A tleap script that builds the chain and sets N, CA, C and O, in Angstrom:
source leaprc.protein.ff14SB
mol = sequence {
  NMET ALA GLU ILE THR ARG ALA HIE GLN ALA
  GLN SER ALA GLU LEU GLN GLN VAL LEU GLN
  ALA VAL ALA GLN HIE LYS ALA GLU ALA GLY
  THR LEU ARG GLU LEU VAL GLU GLN PHE ARG
  PRO THR GLN ARG SER SER ARG LYS LYS ARG
  GLY GLY GLU ALA PRO GLU VAL CLYS
}
set mol.1.N position { 119.445 185.942 108.417 }
set mol.1.CA position { 118.476 186.068 108.735 }
set mol.1.C position { 117.215 185.727 107.390 }
set mol.1.O position { 116.008 185.489 107.421 }
set mol.2.N position { 118.178 185.847 106.341 }
set mol.2.CA position { 117.417 185.893 104.610 }
set mol.2.C position { 116.756 184.359 104.633 }
set mol.2.O position { 115.676 183.807 104.421 }
set mol.3.N position { 117.870 184.099 104.958 }
set mol.3.CA position { 117.471 182.086 104.764 }
set mol.3.C position { 116.625 181.425 105.267 }
set mol.3.O position { 115.892 180.575 104.762 }
set mol.4.N position { 116.722 181.930 106.659 }
set mol.4.CA position { 115.873 181.435 107.607 }
set mol.4.C position { 114.193 182.249 107.288 }
set mol.4.O position { 113.180 181.793 107.818 }
set mol.5.N position { 114.168 183.078 106.661 }
set mol.5.CA position { 113.010 184.492 106.357 }
set mol.5.C position { 112.228 182.826 104.821 }
set mol.5.O position { 111.107 182.322 104.773 }
set mol.6.N position { 113.197 182.612 104.120 }
set mol.6.CA position { 112.520 181.857 102.724 }
set mol.6.C position { 112.008 180.408 103.035 }
set mol.6.O position { 110.936 179.849 102.807 }
set mol.7.N position { 113.492 179.895 103.807 }
set mol.7.CA position { 112.649 178.564 104.326 }
set mol.7.C position { 111.915 178.522 105.161 }
set mol.7.O position { 112.259 177.627 105.933 }
set mol.8.N position { 111.008 179.021 105.490 }
set mol.8.CA position { 109.696 179.548 107.324 }
set mol.8.C position { 108.629 179.337 105.865 }
set mol.8.O position { 107.643 178.601 105.912 }
set mol.9.N position { 109.134 180.324 104.268 }
set mol.9.CA position { 108.179 180.756 103.714 }
set mol.9.C position { 107.197 179.279 103.293 }
set mol.9.O position { 106.050 178.876 103.493 }
set mol.10.N position { 108.595 178.750 102.515 }
set mol.10.CA position { 108.814 177.556 101.513 }
set mol.10.C position { 108.178 176.609 102.394 }
set mol.10.O position { 107.140 176.179 101.891 }
set mol.11.N position { 108.557 175.898 104.084 }
set mol.11.CA position { 107.753 175.660 104.829 }
set mol.11.C position { 105.803 175.941 104.330 }
set mol.11.O position { 104.917 175.225 103.863 }
set mol.12.N position { 105.909 177.261 104.737 }
set mol.12.CA position { 104.251 177.734 105.394 }
set mol.12.C position { 103.614 176.755 104.026 }
set mol.12.O position { 103.047 175.667 104.126 }
set mol.13.N position { 103.890 177.470 102.851 }
set mol.13.CA position { 103.356 176.960 101.472 }
set mol.13.C position { 103.066 176.142 101.027 }
set mol.13.O position { 102.250 176.004 100.116 }
set mol.14.N position { 104.193 174.757 102.037 }
set mol.14.CA position { 103.550 172.589 101.808 }
set mol.14.C position { 102.837 172.807 102.859 }
set mol.14.O position { 101.715 172.303 102.892 }
set mol.15.N position { 103.210 173.446 103.750 }
set mol.15.CA position { 101.991 173.449 104.662 }
set mol.15.C position { 99.776 173.676 104.167 }
set mol.15.O position { 98.610 173.344 104.377 }
set mol.16.N position { 100.553 174.328 103.581 }
set mol.16.CA position { 99.197 174.862 103.239 }
set mol.16.C position { 98.597 174.564 102.438 }
set mol.16.O position { 97.484 175.063 102.280 }
set mol.17.N position { 99.206 173.418 101.424 }
set mol.17.CA position { 99.105 172.672 100.582 }
set mol.17.C position { 98.740 171.026 100.758 }
set mol.17.O position { 98.075 170.146 100.211 }
set mol.18.N position { 99.685 171.247 101.957 }
set mol.18.CA position { 99.176 169.663 102.758 }
set mol.18.C position { 97.743 169.701 103.461 }
set mol.18.O position { 97.002 168.766 103.765 }
set mol.19.N position { 97.617 170.827 103.595 }
set mol.19.CA position { 95.970 170.762 104.640 }
set mol.19.C position { 95.414 171.173 103.399 }
set mol.19.O position { 94.504 170.359 103.241 }
set mol.20.N position { 95.402 172.244 102.038 }
set mol.20.CA position { 94.018 171.800 101.541 }
set mol.20.C position { 93.919 170.230 100.787 }
set mol.20.O position { 92.847 169.780 100.381 }
set mol.21.N position { 95.108 169.560 100.690 }
set mol.21.CA position { 95.068 168.555 99.917 }
set mol.21.C position { 93.713 166.774 101.268 }
set mol.21.O position { 93.120 165.700 101.161 }
set mol.22.N position { 94.090 167.823 102.202 }
set mol.22.CA position { 93.936 166.629 103.886 }
set mol.22.C position { 91.735 167.290 103.777 }
set mol.22.O position { 90.878 166.573 104.294 }
set mol.23.N position { 91.357 168.597 103.073 }
set mol.23.CA position { 90.290 168.964 103.468 }
set mol.23.C position { 89.509 168.746 102.519 }
set mol.23.O position { 88.305 168.782 102.777 }
set mol.24.N position { 90.146 168.317 100.495 }
set mol.24.CA position { 89.625 168.133 100.128 }
set mol.24.C position { 89.959 165.628 100.145 }
set mol.24.O position { 89.613 164.783 99.320 }
set mol.25.N position { 90.311 165.566 100.771 }
set mol.25.CA position { 90.488 164.156 100.856 }
set mol.25.C position { 89.181 163.966 101.666 }
set mol.25.O position { 88.236 163.340 101.187 }
set mol.26.N position { 89.146 164.523 102.916 }
set mol.26.CA position { 88.312 164.160 103.500 }
set mol.26.C position { 86.027 164.917 103.205 }
set mol.26.O position { 85.014 164.620 103.838 }
set mol.27.N position { 86.197 165.685 102.229 }
set mol.27.CA position { 85.876 166.136 101.353 }
set mol.27.C position { 85.220 164.991 100.414 }
set mol.27.O position { 84.025 164.951 100.121 }
set mol.28.N position { 86.420 163.868 99.902 }
set mol.28.CA position { 85.669 163.668 98.786 }
set mol.28.C position { 84.874 162.224 99.355 }
set mol.28.O position { 83.974 161.477 98.970 }
set mol.29.N position { 85.967 162.368 100.713 }
set mol.29.CA position { 85.630 160.540 101.777 }
set mol.29.C position { 84.005 160.332 102.343 }
set mol.29.O position { 83.410 159.303 102.661 }
set mol.30.N position { 83.362 162.424 102.311 }
set mol.30.CA position { 82.232 162.378 103.095 }
set mol.30.C position { 81.279 162.339 101.784 }
set mol.30.O position { 80.057 162.462 101.880 }
set mol.31.N position { 81.963 162.155 100.531 }
set mol.31.CA position { 80.555 162.074 99.480 }
set mol.31.C position { 80.719 160.570 99.469 }
set mol.31.O position { 79.766 159.801 99.588 }
set mol.32.N position { 82.432 160.053 99.266 }
set mol.32.CA position { 81.467 158.877 99.008 }
set mol.32.C position { 81.120 157.416 99.860 }
set mol.32.O position { 81.171 156.219 99.578 }
set mol.33.N position { 80.670 158.372 101.284 }
set mol.33.CA position { 79.974 158.023 102.324 }
set mol.33.C position { 78.753 157.910 101.899 }
set mol.33.O position { 78.325 156.809 101.551 }
set mol.34.N position { 77.998 159.016 101.857 }
set mol.34.CA position { 77.043 160.247 101.551 }
set mol.34.C position { 76.962 158.514 99.914 }
set mol.34.O position { 76.258 157.579 100.296 }
set mol.35.N position { 77.321 158.399 99.105 }
set mol.35.CA position { 77.111 157.534 97.917 }
set mol.35.C position { 76.719 156.113 98.166 }
set mol.35.O position { 75.869 155.409 97.623 }
set mol.36.N position { 77.726 155.838 99.313 }
set mol.36.CA position { 77.473 154.381 99.566 }
set mol.36.C position { 75.932 153.915 99.780 }
set mol.36.O position { 75.102 153.179 99.247 }
set mol.37.N position { 76.092 155.034 101.185 }
set mol.37.CA position { 74.322 155.162 102.353 }
set mol.37.C position { 73.210 155.389 101.179 }
set mol.37.O position { 72.065 155.273 101.616 }
set mol.38.N position { 73.264 155.586 100.254 }
set mol.38.CA position { 72.373 156.255 99.318 }
set mol.38.C position { 72.064 154.446 98.132 }
set mol.38.O position { 70.982 154.202 97.597 }
set mol.39.N position { 73.089 153.684 98.048 }
set mol.39.CA position { 73.073 152.935 97.138 }
set mol.39.C position { 72.837 151.702 97.749 }
set mol.39.O position { 72.334 150.811 97.066 }
set mol.40.N position { 73.138 151.482 99.021 }
set mol.40.CA position { 73.030 150.444 99.836 }
set mol.40.C position { 71.068 149.896 100.304 }
set mol.40.O position { 70.168 150.636 100.701 }
set mol.41.N position { 71.040 148.935 100.135 }
set mol.41.CA position { 69.764 148.095 99.350 }
set mol.41.C position { 69.788 147.805 101.206 }
set mol.41.O position { 70.750 147.723 101.971 }
set mol.42.N position { 68.142 147.694 101.493 }
set mol.42.CA position { 67.981 147.648 102.984 }
set mol.42.C position { 68.374 146.627 103.577 }
set mol.42.O position { 69.066 145.993 102.781 }
set mol.43.N position { 68.321 146.184 104.412 }
set mol.43.CA position { 68.880 144.737 104.209 }
set mol.43.C position { 67.565 144.283 105.076 }
set mol.43.O position { 68.191 143.823 106.031 }
set mol.44.N position { 66.053 144.063 105.464 }
set mol.44.CA position { 64.437 143.878 105.593 }
set mol.44.C position { 64.480 143.314 104.643 }
set mol.44.O position { 64.607 142.092 104.727 }
set mol.45.N position { 64.400 143.916 103.377 }
set mol.45.CA position { 63.855 143.767 101.910 }
set mol.45.C position { 64.371 143.235 101.248 }
set mol.45.O position { 63.668 142.995 100.266 }
set mol.46.N position { 65.781 142.653 101.143 }
set mol.46.CA position { 67.397 141.566 100.228 }
set mol.46.C position { 66.585 140.609 101.354 }
set mol.46.O position { 65.959 139.920 100.548 }
set mol.47.N position { 66.233 140.177 102.485 }
set mol.47.CA position { 66.497 139.054 103.377 }
set mol.47.C position { 65.307 138.420 103.419 }
set mol.47.O position { 65.062 137.295 103.856 }
set mol.48.N position { 64.021 139.837 102.560 }
set mol.48.CA position { 62.431 138.890 102.608 }
set mol.48.C position { 62.530 138.352 101.599 }
set mol.48.O position { 61.544 137.744 101.184 }
set mol.49.N position { 64.015 138.373 100.654 }
set mol.49.CA position { 63.283 138.068 99.105 }
set mol.49.C position { 63.747 136.755 99.017 }
set mol.49.O position { 63.142 135.817 98.497 }
set mol.50.N position { 65.098 136.719 99.667 }
set mol.50.CA position { 66.128 135.264 99.625 }
set mol.50.C position { 64.757 134.174 100.299 }
set mol.50.O position { 64.147 133.196 99.867 }
set mol.51.N position { 64.727 134.987 101.560 }
set mol.51.CA position { 64.023 133.406 101.800 }
set mol.51.C position { 62.605 132.549 101.922 }
set mol.51.O position { 62.370 131.343 101.846 }
set mol.52.N position { 61.986 133.409 102.086 }
set mol.52.CA position { 60.267 133.135 102.693 }
set mol.52.C position { 59.488 133.210 101.782 }
set mol.52.O position { 58.279 133.233 102.015 }
set mol.53.N position { 60.128 133.285 100.137 }
set mol.53.CA position { 58.592 133.044 99.230 }
set mol.53.C position { 59.173 131.633 98.381 }
set mol.53.O position { 60.210 131.299 97.808 }
set mol.54.N position { 57.859 131.055 98.675 }
set mol.54.CA position { 58.208 129.480 97.944 }
set mol.54.C position { 57.728 130.209 96.202 }
set mol.54.O position { 57.081 131.200 95.863 }
set mol.55.N position { 58.690 128.731 95.193 }
set mol.55.CA position { 58.447 129.784 93.702 }
set mol.55.C position { 57.126 129.079 93.364 }
set mol.55.O position { 56.772 128.051 93.941 }
set mol.56.N position { 56.202 129.864 92.112 }
set mol.56.CA position { 55.225 129.327 92.638 }
set mol.56.C position { 55.485 128.161 91.245 }
set mol.56.O position { 56.408 128.048 90.439 }
set mol.57.N position { 54.474 127.576 91.397 }
set mol.57.CA position { 54.524 126.170 91.040 }
set mol.57.C position { 52.791 125.930 89.699 }
set mol.57.O position { 51.605 125.964 90.028 }
set mol.58.N position { 53.541 125.657 87.923 }
set mol.58.CA position { 52.642 125.612 87.313 }
set mol.58.C position { 52.082 124.467 86.713 }
set mol.58.O position { 51.054 124.561 86.043 }
savepdb mol mol.pdb
quit
């Protein structure tokens, strides 16, 4: 019975570590998504700059 208890405790500890790693991964993924959104250029302004304006002739 003691062997089963030790195995159960080891599995519980491993499960806790995995759950903590998953939570950390989700938090990091959320942070990365926020940063991507923060630094993503707006599509409208980039399209206006590319196409519509003719270069100035001197």
